[in-house]
N, C-alpha and C positions, 0 to 999 in steps of 0.2 A: 205508379209512373204517371207524372203530368202530361196533359194532352200535348204539349210541345216538345217533350223530351224525345230523343231519338230511341229506336227500339232497343239498343244496347245498353242504354244508360242504366237499367236496373240488373244487368248481368255482370257481375264482379270478374267474371272469367274472360270476358272480351279482351283481345289485345289489339293495339294500333301498330301497323307496319307501313314504313314509308319507303318510296323509291323516287329516284331523280334521275333525270337525262338531259344531256344538252340538246337543245333544239337545233335543227339544221340552219346553217348561215344562209343568209339571203331570203329568208322567209319573214313574213311580218311577225310571226310569233317570235322568232329569235330577236328582232329588233326591239320588241317590246318586253320580253321576259327572259331571253337567254337560256332558261332551264325549265324543264316541266317537272312538276311535282305530282306524285300520286299517293294517296293516303287510303288506306283500307282498314276497316274494323273487321275482325275475324272472331268467330265463336270457335274456340279450340276443341270444344266437344264434338262439333260436327264438321270442322275444317270448312266452314261456309262463311263467305264474305257477307256480312249483314249490312255494311254501309261502306261507302267509298266516295272519293272526290279527286278530280284532276284540277290542276291550277289553270285552267282556261280563262280568258277574259270574258268571253261570251257565255251567258247563263245557258243558252240553248245547247252549246257544245258541252258544257259541264253536265247538264241533264241527260244528254244522249249517251255520252261516254260512261257515266255513273251506272245507268241502267244496264249497259253491257256486261258489267261485272257483278253487280249485286246478285246474290243467290248462287253464285259459282262456287265450287270447292277451289281451294287455292291450287292444289295440284292440277286439277283440269284446267283453270285459268292459265297457269304457267305453261302448260302444253299447247294450248289452243289460241292464245291471245295474238299470235301473228296472223293466223288465219281469220279470226274474228275481226281484227282491225282492218285487214286487208279487203275483206268482203263488206264490211258495213261502215267503216270510217275512212272516206276518200279525201285524203288530205296529205300534203307534203310532209307533215310531222308525224305521220303514223309510226314510222321507225322509233321515234323517240318515245311514243307512247308505249310501244312494246318493251323498250328497254327499261323504262320506269317501272312497269309492272313486273318485269323479271326481277329487277333489283328489289322491289318491295317483297315479292314472293321469296327470294333467296334470303332475305333478312328474317322473314317469319319462319322459314324451314331451319335456319341456324338457331332460332330461339327454340323451336320445337325440340331439336336435337339436344341442346343444352339443358332444357328442363325435364328431360326424361330420366 
């Protein structure tokens, strides 16, 4: 693995799941983006999120929210994302974040069931 490659680049079993949610009207985020995207890379062998990203405009926001989800198991994240966001990410768009994460987790769990 080259120094600039992500940790999952040499793992052919990792999968990518995405989720989307409409942003609340009246927020700056809505005026700029309308939708939030969430992308996570999962190692199915451990059900662990090894990388993730949200589609925020500001790097600091992307970095903070990314760190909240990396290292989590998808089942744990899906169960706890509401509380995690409520306690750590104080923003009018927190509901959209929760919805986007649930959407991505649902997509991943559908894939898991179909591939068994």
